[in-house]
C-alpha positions, -999 to 999 in steps of 0.1 A, spaced: 111 495 142 142 513 159 165 486 137 141 467 109 164 482 83 197 471 94 214 449 74 236 429 99 210 429 128 182 407 140 154 415 161 126 394 164 96 405 163 68 396 201 35 378 202 22 403 226 -12 379 224 12 353 242 33 376 261 22 388 301 45 413 326 64 380 332 64 357 306 84 376 272 79 357 242 92 359 208 94 347 170 118 322 169 156 327 158 186 303 146 218 310 163 249 304 180 257 325 210 292 347 215 307 328 239 307 299 213 337 313 195 351 276 176 311 267 169 308 305 153 345 301 133 337 267 119 305 284 106 327 307 84 321 339 105 342 358 124 338 360 160 352 399 159 326 410 132 301 401 149 312 423 181 317 451 165 286 447 151 269 446 186 301 477 196 286 498 169 246 488 175 248 497 208 265 530 205 237 541 185 208 525 210 227 544 239 238 580 216 211 579 190 178 570 190 185 567 230 165 535 243 190 507 247 193 462 256 211 467 289 211 432 298 235 417 264 253 395 281 267 361 254 231 340 261 211 371 247 231 378 214 235 350 184 253 348 155 232 336 120 239 312 99 243 337 74 263 359 96 240 385 115 233 396 147 203 390 171 193 410 197 168 385 220 155 394 259 142 425 257 132 425 295 158 452 305 159 482 288 171 517 292 171 546 282 196 576 271 180 608 283 186 631 251 205 659 265 235 634 285 232 618 247 255 649 242 263 654 272 285 617 262 297 626 232 318 655 239 327 641 269 347 615 253 358 640 229 372 669 265 387 636 269 407 632 242 417 668 238 429 670 275 399 696 281 403 683 321 377 712 327 350 708 299 351 669 309 340 683 346 314 709 334 295 678 314 290 662 348 263 694 351 247 677 315 247 639 328 231 648 357 260 633 384 263 669 398 235 688 407 245 730 393 250 741 425 281 717 430 318 732 422 334 712 397 371 734 404 382 704 426 372 679 408 398 688 377 426 677 388 415 648 400 404 640 364 441 657 355 460 630 375 443 596 366 442 606 327 477 622 321 491 590 333 461 565 315 467 583 283 501 590 279 493 557 252 468 576 227 430 572 236 427 544 211 451 523 233 426 519 262 408 497 270 370 509 288 375 490 317 408 511 324 389 545 327 360 529 338 382 524 365 402 559 367 362 574 365 351 556 395 380 561 422 371 605 408 334 601 415 335 587 446 358 610 465 333 641 456 294 644 461 284 623 429 251 609 418 253 584 394 215 581 376 206 546 366 208 550 327 247 555 339 251 522 354 236 500 325 256 515 297 287 509 314 271 473 321 268 469 285 298 483 268 320 461 298 298 433 291 306 437 249 342 448 258 346 409 275 330 389 245 358 410 221 385 405 247 375 371 247 383 367 210 409 395 207 434 399 238 446 435 221 402 440 209 402 480 221 368 488 223 373 527 222 392 521 189 361 503 175 339 532 191 358 569 175 350 563 133 310 565 155 324 594 176 346 611 150 310 607 126 288 621 145 306 653 154 317 658 118 276 654 111 260 664 143 245 702 140 232 700 181 248 727 194 270 706 219 285 690 200 290 718 171 309 734 199 331 704 210 336 702 177 354 741 180 368 733 212 388 702 189 398 723 166 408 753 179 430 764 197 445 794 214 439 810 183 453 783 157 432 755 131 443 723 141 442 706 106 459 674 120 422 668 142 407 677 111 419 651 90 422 626 118 381 631 127 379 629 89 395 596 83 384 578 113 346 594 102 343 576 73 353 545 93 321 551 99 292 530 74 272 561 79 295 590 73 281 612 46 305 640 24 273 661 23 269 666 61 305 662 79 315 695 88 280 715 73 269 723 106 305 743 113 300 757 81 266 773 94 282 782 130 305 797 114 286 817 94 256 825 117 239 856 136 266 846 170 295 837 152 320 872 144 343 861 169 350 819 148 349 838 116 383 863 125 393 831 135 382 814 107 394 844 83 427 842 98 438 807 89 424 805 56 444 835 51 476 811 60 460 782 42 458 808 10 491 815 11 503 779 12 486 773 -16 496 804 -34 536 796 -22 537 767 -29 526 760 -66 550 793 -76 575 767 -53 569 739 -75 566 754 -109 601 772 -102 614 735 -94 596 723 -127 612 746 -146 647 743 -164 678 751 -148 693 777 -169 659 795 -166 659 791 -129 695 806 -126 678 837 -147 650 835 -125 678 839 -93 701 862 -109 730 842 -117 725 812 -91 708 780 -88 695 786 -52 657 797 -54 647 828 -58 622 825 -22 639 843 6 620 831 32 636 803 57 638 768 50 618 760 83 590 782 70 592 770 41 587 737 45 553 743 76 538 759 45 544 730 26 530 710 56 500 728 52 492 732 18 496 690 12 474 687 50 450 709 34 449 689 -1 442 659 18 416 663 35 398 676 4 414 643 -11 391 628 20 364 637 11 368 637 -25 369 597 -16 340 589 -2 315 570 -14 286 595 -21 309 625 -29 294 643 -57 295 679 -71 255 684 -64 268 677 -29 286 711 -30 252 732 -36 241 732 0 276 750 11 269 767 -24 240 781 -14 250 792 26 287 811 5 259 832 -11 245 846 19 257 885 24 281 871 59 298 849 35 307 872 7 320 894 28 334 865 50 351 859 17 363 896 12 380 900 46 397 868 32 406 880 -4 417 911 18 441 891 38 456 866 11 464 893 -6 481 926 20 502 887 30 518 880 -3 520 924 -5 542 926 29 564 890 18 573 904 -20 581 938 -5 607 921 20 618 897 -13 626 930 -25 644 946 -1 663 919 10 679 918 -29 
């Protein structure tokens, strides 16, 4: 029932009248086992495409539905002649507790962000540690392993490396690994093994990250909203490069929608407990508005006739922008990145101007109107100060 609407997944029916505690009788499925690469590719199919389908489906089983196939060995995964992936044999199934699903996603985000304190706290939500255990001694062990492992990008790591590294930490401290987690590791390790069999350079994390990015950008769960904010804000500054990367990755997930992207965070910003975040947003929105204004003026100045430029610059062909080259470059880079992010949202398959209607409704709330006024005031102050600086320098 959970996967009946998935075009690339086949789940055979169960014949319950012929099924008992020891015998499982299922619908017949024609197909080739996933470890028979040569036979699969003779049919015009690509093994890696099928393995990637298995990874994406498994992620949804583990982290959305919370009910997953815990024995995905090659004999239980078939490539059908029409290119679909069939899951067989439901004799070993398991469930991921709801709190753990969000904690796993957050854990990956904290790993990418090298936030080892948050990683250590995740073990409470994962039910690895009882609340009375102090996690502070675990933080250096995580840092020692991941700082070395993450010399390459996370997307270049394989799953086994991470499991081995976490395992070395787990053995040193009073962890109690739940049964569901051991089955998750088994499932993902088997899928990675199949992927590496087809391509020794295949990276499961790289294939999985679009799913994590999509969930971060669209899921309203408070745990994931906090994880997204931790990822995007650091030391009072907004990391536009992280948002751009999340959108680039998230759009690779077939279920990503521009309509849902970032709306959970927008609601959080405008909520009753969002004043601290609103202050950061106002500061960053002011920077962006200033960058757009200055960038537009710069582009306009460069597009006009050289004679007119000379007159504007009081007889000098130099730019009238009395700021350092680094400062101007930083502003133009910020403006261009924001425009690229907007372009990513607009280029989504489901983008339509009407998709902005829910955001407009939010912006009409009293908190939003106040937020807009504070941003406009901040932009006005910065531009006025910059103009005054120009006059004094002249």
